N, C-alpha and C positions, 0 to 999 in steps of 0.2 A: 377711493387715495390710487395715490399712484407712486406705487411699488418702486419704483424708480430709484426715486428719491426719500424715499420711506425712512425717518429719524425715527423707530420703533421705540428707544428709550425716552427721546423729547416726546413723542406722542402720549404716552403711556403719563408720565410726572404731568403733562398739561392736564390730563384727563382726572388724576387723581387732585390734584388741585383744584378743579373746578368745582363750586358752591353748588351746593343740589346734587352733587354725584350720591351714591348709593356707593360704600366702600368696604371692602373687610380685607384686612389684615388676619388670617389666620394663624395659630399659632404656631411655633415654629416646632417641627416633629425630630425629637430625638430618635433616629428611628431604630437604631441598634437596643436603647434602654428600651423602645416599646417591643421587641422583636425578644428579648429577655422574659419582661415583665406577661406580654398578654399572647407568647404563642408558642405553642411547640413544636418547632423546625426541625426536619429532619433532611439530609445531615444539616447540623449548625453550620451556622453562616453568620460572619461579620459584615457590614456594609462599609467601604469604603468609599471617602467622597470620590473617586471615579467610579467607583462600579454604581452610585447613587446618580451620576450625570446620564451614564448609557442607558438608564433608567428612562431620565427624560428624554434624553435624545429619540428613542424608539418609540416612545408613549406619544412623543411630538410627530413623529411621521406617519404612525399608526393610531390615533388615537381610538379607533373600533376595539382594535384589540387589547390596549391597555384600560380604556374606561370604557367596559360594555354595560357597564349600568348606565350609563349617558349616552353615549356615541352610537349611532345607527349601525349595523356591519355596510361598507359599501363608501367609505369615506374616500374621498381622492384629493393625493395631494401631488401638488406642479411641480418641475421640476426646481431643485435648487442653480443658486448662483451664490457664490462665495467672494467673500474680499476678505483674504488672511483666513485668518482662522474663525473668522461668522460668514453663518451658510445662511440664505432668506430665501422661503418659500411659501406659498400662501394653499391653503386645503380648505378645503369644503365638504363638510360633512352635515349629518341631520342630526338634532341632538334634545334629548328631553330639557324640556326650560327650568330654570333654576327652583318660579316660585309653584310650577304647578308639571310635575314630572308624567303628566298623564300626557298632557301635551306634548309633539315636537316642532321644532323648525331647523329650517337651513342654516346653517351658521358657516359666515364666510373667514379666514383666519389667515393675516400676512404674520409669518412665522421669523423671529430672530433668534438663530441658536449660536452664543458668543460660547464656541468651546474651548477659549483659554479663560474664561472666567468664570462659566459654568452658571452663564443665565441666559432663560430661555423669556421672549416676549408672542404674547398672540392680541394681534390688532384687530378687534371685529372689523368687518364693515359690512354696508349697504346695498353694494352691488359693485360687480367686479368684474371685468374683461378678461378673460383667461388669453392664453397666448395662440392659441387656436380659435378662437374667434367666437366661442361659447359663453354667455353672458348669463352669470351666477347674481341672482336676488337673493338678499338672506331673507326670514321667516320674519312672519310676525306675529308678536304676541310678548314680548320681552325685549326690555331696552337693548341696543347693542352694548358689546363690554367688551375689556380690555383685561388678559392676567400676564400677571408675572411670575414664573417658576423660576426657582433655584435651588442651589447646592451651598449652605453655610456649612460655620461647624470648622472641624478641623478633618483630616483627609482619614485619621482613625474613628471618629466621632462624628459625623456629616449630619447635617441640620436639614430636613426638608421645609423649604420656605414657596411660601406661594399669597398671592396678594391678587384682588380682581376688583377691576372698576366699572360698574355700569353707568352709563350714560343718561342719567335720569334727572329731569329738571328739578325735582328736590327727593331726598333717601324714600326708601321705596320699603314701608313695612314687612312685606311678605318678604322683598329678597332679602332685609336682614334677617328674619327669622331664619329662612330658607340655608343663609353662612352660618347662624352660631349652632344651627342643628349639627354644620360639619363643624364646626371648631369644638364642637361636646363629642365628637365621635372619640373612641377610647382607643380602637386598634387605627394599624395603616391605615394610608387610602388605598383605594382599590387596586390603583396603574401600581401602589408598590409591592402588593399580593400577587398580581400578575406576574410581575418580573421574577419575584421571587419563584414562582410555579412553572411559569416557561423558559424561563430564557436560565434561572440557574437549578432551576430540575429540583426543587425541595419542597415536600409535602408540609401543609399548613396546618394548624387546626390551634381554632382558639381556646385558649383560657375563659 
């Protein structure tokens, strides 16, 4: 991909519409409702849309910190380029594979953070030459994938939204099963829990 002219949203939507792609549109998570029903939080807290977007931005920039169950330490983020309130950068990390978490692979992602609309795109790539001349190649074992994270709902009652599309020639049952498991999780996703503990200074106990 040529990042200078990359239209993240268009690339994502075209991939989403491609026959044979393995797609997952995870259920919207009403964060405050899950906090009230599934956790004991000390001291109490309620998320606003702005606070949930803060989590998304921090996660995008430090995935190894906010998704420690998936991303290995040492993720690298390259400098941001700004277009008004849109921020773009590339990150490279080693992640557990969706269908087989016992295996890892290098993942290259071109990131777009739309700070006005609170929407983030992560476009996977097979190969990328960094500004410093280093060439990165994605690991094998799973398809390239694109992700959309966004904040929906209202400012007082925000929703955590997540779509992912894997670039397969036909739907992969193992990937479908992996995302079904994520969709059925009764608790908040790990990155929200990390934000609560590490940024907001809350103690969490799952009920």
